[in-house]
C-alpha positions in Angstrom: -0.3 0.0 0.3 1.5 3.3 -1.1 2.4 5.9 1.9 -0.2 8.7 2.2 1.2 11.8 0.4 2.9 14.5 3.3 1.1 17.3 2.9 1.4 20.7 4.7 -0.6 23.0 5.7 0.2 26.7 7.0 -2.6 28.3 9.1 -2.0 32.0 9.3 -3.6 34.2 12.4 -2.7 37.9 13.8 -1.6 36.2 17.0 -2.0 37.9 19.8 0.4 38.5 23.6 1.2 36.0 25.7 1.5 37.3 28.7 1.0 41.1 30.2 5.0 41.6 29.4 4.3 40.9 25.8 1.6 43.6 24.9 3.7 46.2 24.4 6.4 43.9 21.7 3.1 42.9 20.6 1.8 46.4 20.2 5.5 47.6 18.0 4.9 44.4 15.4 1.0 45.4 14.7 1.9 49.0 14.1 5.2 48.2 12.1 3.2 46.4 9.4 2.0 48.9 6.5 -0.7 46.3 5.8 -2.6 47.2 8.6 -1.8 51.1 9.4 -1.6 52.6 6.1 0.3 55.6 7.6 3.1 57.3 4.4 6.3 57.5 5.9 8.9 58.7 3.5 11.3 55.4 2.8 9.5 53.7 5.6 12.2 55.5 7.9 10.0 56.8 10.6 7.8 53.8 10.8 9.4 52.0 13.8 9.8 54.8 15.9 6.4 55.7 15.1 5.5 51.9 16.4 7.2 52.1 19.4 6.1 55.6 20.3 2.2 54.4 19.3 2.4 50.9 21.1 3.9 52.9 24.2 1.3 55.1 24.8 -1.2 52.4 24.6 0.4 49.6 26.3 -1.3 50.4 29.8 -4.4 50.8 28.3 -4.3 47.6 26.4 -2.5 45.4 29.1 -5.9 46.1 31.4 -7.9 45.0 29.0 -6.1 41.8 28.8 -5.7 41.7 32.4 -9.0 41.5 32.6 -9.7 38.7 30.3 -6.6 36.6 32.2 -3.8 38.3 31.2 -2.6 37.1 28.2 -4.8 36.4 24.6 -6.0 33.0 23.8 -5.5 33.0 20.3 -3.0 30.8 20.2 -4.0 28.1 21.8 -7.7 28.1 20.3 -5.2 28.1 17.0 -3.9 25.2 18.2 -6.7 23.3 19.0 -8.1 24.4 15.3 -4.5 22.9 14.1 -5.1 19.6 15.9 -8.6 19.1 14.8 -7.5 19.7 11.4 -4.9 17.2 11.3 -6.8 14.6 12.4 -9.7 15.5 9.6 -7.2 15.0 6.8 -5.1 12.2 8.4 -7.4 9.6 6.4 -6.1 10.8 3.1 -2.6 12.6 4.1 0.4 12.5 5.9 -0.2 16.1 7.4 1.5 18.5 9.1 -0.1 21.6 10.1 2.2 24.8 10.7 0.6 28.1 12.5 2.1 31.4 11.4 1.0 34.5 13.4 1.9 37.4 12.2 2.4 39.8 14.9 3.5 37.2 17.6 4.3 33.5 18.1 4.3 31.2 16.9 5.7 33.1 14.2 5.2 33.4 10.4 9.4 32.6 10.7 8.8 29.6 12.8 6.2 28.2 10.0 8.9 28.5 7.7 11.4 27.0 9.5 8.8 23.7 10.1 7.7 23.7 6.7 11.6 23.5 5.5 12.9 21.0 8.1 9.5 18.4 6.8 10.0 16.3 3.0 6.7 17.7 1.9 4.8 16.8 -1.4 1.9 19.6 -1.4 1.9 23.1 0.4 -1.3 24.7 1.2 -1.6 28.2 2.7 -4.9 28.6 4.7 -5.2 32.3 6.2 -7.9 31.8 8.9 -9.3 35.0 7.7 -13.0 33.9 6.1 -13.0 37.1 4.5 -10.2 38.3 2.5 -8.4 41.8 3.4 -5.5 43.5 2.7 -4.8 44.3 6.6 -5.1 40.2 7.2 -4.8 37.6 4.4 -2.8 39.8 1.8 -0.2 40.8 5.1 0.3 37.4 6.2 1.0 35.9 2.8 3.3 39.0 2.2 5.0 38.0 5.3 5.2 34.3 4.2 6.7 35.4 0.5 9.4 37.1 2.4 10.3 34.6 4.4 10.0 31.4 2.2 12.2 30.3 -0.2 11.1 26.9 -2.3 13.2 24.4 -1.2 14.7 22.4 -4.2 14.1 18.6 -5.2 14.7 16.3 -7.9 10.8 16.8 -8.9 10.9 20.6 -8.8 9.6 23.5 -6.6 7.1 21.9 -4.0 3.9 22.7 -5.2 1.7 25.2 -3.2 -1.5 26.4 -2.9 -3.2 29.4 -1.4 -7.0 29.7 -0.1 -7.7 33.1 -0.8 -11.4 33.4 1.5 -14.1 31.1 2.3 -16.8 34.1 3.1 -19.5 31.8 1.7 -18.5 28.5 2.0 -21.6 26.0 3.5 -19.9 25.1 6.1 -18.8 28.2 7.5 -21.9 29.4 7.1 -23.5 26.6 8.9 -21.5 26.6 11.6 -22.4 30.6 12.2 -26.0 29.5 11.8 -25.7 26.8 14.5 -24.1 28.8 17.1 -26.6 31.9 16.7 -29.5 29.0 17.2 -27.3 27.4 20.4 -27.3 31.2 21.6 -30.7 31.9 21.1 -31.4 29.6 24.0 -30.2 32.1 26.4 -32.5 34.4 25.9 -36.0 35.0 27.3 -37.8 35.1 24.4 -35.9 35.1 20.8 -39.0 36.6 18.9 -37.7 40.2 20.0 -34.1 39.5 19.5 -32.2 41.8 17.3 -29.0 40.2 15.7 -25.9 42.5 15.3 -23.3 41.6 13.3 -19.8 43.1 14.6 -16.7 42.9 12.1 -13.5 44.2 12.6 -12.9 47.4 10.9 -10.5 48.4 8.3 -9.6 52.5 7.3 -11.9 53.4 4.2 -7.9 54.3 2.6 -8.0 50.2 2.3 -11.6 49.8 0.8 -10.1 53.1 -1.7 -7.2 50.5 -2.8 -9.7 48.1 -3.5 -9.7 45.8 -0.9 -12.8 43.4 -1.0 -13.3 43.2 2.3 -16.6 45.0 2.9 -18.9 43.7 -0.1 -17.2 40.1 1.4 -18.6 40.9 4.9 -22.2 42.0 3.6 -21.9 38.7 1.6 -21.5 36.4 4.5 -24.2 38.5 6.6 -26.7 37.9 3.6 -25.7 34.3 3.5 -26.2 33.4 7.0 -29.4 35.1 7.2 -30.8 33.3 4.1 -29.9 30.4 6.1 -30.8 30.8 9.1 -33.9 31.6 7.9 -35.1 34.0 11.0 -37.5 36.7 11.3 -35.3 38.7 13.3 -34.0 42.3 12.5 -30.3 42.5 12.0 -27.5 45.0 11.7 -24.2 45.1 10.4 -21.9 47.4 12.3 -18.1 47.2 12.8 -15.6 47.5 15.7 -11.7 48.1 16.8 -11.0 51.3 15.3 -7.4 52.5 15.4 -6.3 56.0 14.9 -7.7 59.4 13.9 -7.9 57.9 9.6 -11.5 57.2 8.7 -12.7 54.1 9.0 -15.7 51.8 8.5 -19.4 52.8 9.7 -21.4 52.6 11.3 -19.8 51.8 14.6 -20.4 48.5 17.4 -20.9 51.2 20.6 -22.9 53.8 19.0 -25.0 51.0 17.1 -25.6 49.7 20.6 -26.6 53.1 21.6 -29.0 53.8 18.8 -30.9 50.5 19.6 -31.0 50.7 22.6 -32.9 54.5 22.9 -34.8 52.7 19.6 -36.3 50.7 22.6 -34.6 47.2 21.6 -34.4 45.0 24.8 -32.7 42.4 23.2 -29.5 42.2 21.7 -27.8 39.1 20.2 -24.3 40.3 19.1 -22.4 37.8 16.1 -18.6 38.6 15.7 -18.7 38.0 12.3 -15.1 37.9 10.9 -13.3 36.3 14.1 -12.8 32.6 14.1 -11.3 32.4 17.2 -12.1 34.4 20.8 -9.3 37.2 21.6 -9.4 40.6 23.3 -11.8 42.1 20.7 -14.5 39.2 21.2 -13.7 38.7 25.0 -13.3 42.3 26.2 -14.4 44.8 23.4 -17.6 43.1 22.6 -18.2 40.9 25.8 -17.2 43.6 28.2 -17.0 47.0 26.9 -19.7 47.1 24.3 -22.3 45.1 26.8 -21.5 47.9 29.6 -22.7 50.6 26.4 -25.6 48.2 25.8 -27.0 47.9 29.3 -26.6 52.0 29.9 -28.9 52.2 26.6 -31.3 50.0 28.2 -30.7 47.1 26.9 -32.0 44.3 29.2 -30.6 41.2 27.9 -27.5 41.1 25.6 -25.8 37.7 24.6 -22.5 37.0 22.1 -22.6 34.1 19.9 -19.4 32.3 20.4 -16.3 32.0 17.8 -16.7 29.0 15.8 -13.4 27.6 17.4 -13.2 23.9 16.5 -16.8 23.2 16.0 -17.0 20.2 13.9 -18.5 21.9 10.7 -15.6 24.6 10.5 -13.1 22.1 11.0 -14.9 20.1 8.1 -15.2 23.3 6.2 -11.2 24.2 6.8 -10.9 20.6 5.4 -12.6 20.8 2.4 -10.6 24.1 1.2 -7.3 21.8 1.7 -8.9 19.5 -0.8 -9.9 21.8 -2.8 -6.8 23.3 -2.8 -4.8 20.6 -3.8 -7.4 19.8 -6.6 -6.3 23.1 -7.9 -3.7 24.1 -10.3 -0.7 24.4 -8.1 1.5 28.2 -8.1 4.6 28.9 -8.2 
């Protein structure tokens, strides 16, 4: 019986600080990325000093947020669980190696490159864990990979490589979201008057003006979820996590909750639509900060849908994305 093909899969995520001491250096890495903070700096000479300045100013407040959710980001641990589940899902057909590449913290993209280079692989799939494509997430992660990775030479030529660009309308991803929403409905006294608030991570409008498809893909995801769920409940799309003075996607999440409360809405189910694992943007920004805003505005029941995490249907979605990518033509 022939040996199973050796398959490498690289999972890309933004990453998060694994201790309070790591918060400031994490922020330096984040604000040093021109794809996420597109500030025009001549020659890039001032970008690193500016990133250090912004990180130093923001670190005390951000550290307090992490302290309130346990002293660290859970993103690395939760992504490791996803990687383990995906490896198990692929093992029937492949000898899989799953490497994680965090854009701004550990394990780094360089760590993932080392793991891939050290394995004798037959195929390689690059799988960003961002359902919707954006210059600030997917493109940034892939650019960092391409900067660090060099195709290993072999007797058969370059290692075949495929890339998953997005999966914002994949049926299993949509079904996972619907399952999570239906499960969260059970926490309400009544589901009939629950307002569904889809909260996506925002991006600067400057990226949208350059052609970033992210907002359109977010809208498509929301439309697919509402169609698949077939709920009569009203829904709203808003955006969170704005940084800096630039104009970002609107409406923002907290003003949206204030408006709904003032309009008499009493029950809100908030859906972190662009996040596949819990991290500070869900555990603190939504579940603590936005909750306080909602309660102050008169909303009596506030629930947050858990991220898709390692839900079996989501892992099946990732496995299907890998298999579909392998069936597609390889890229150099």
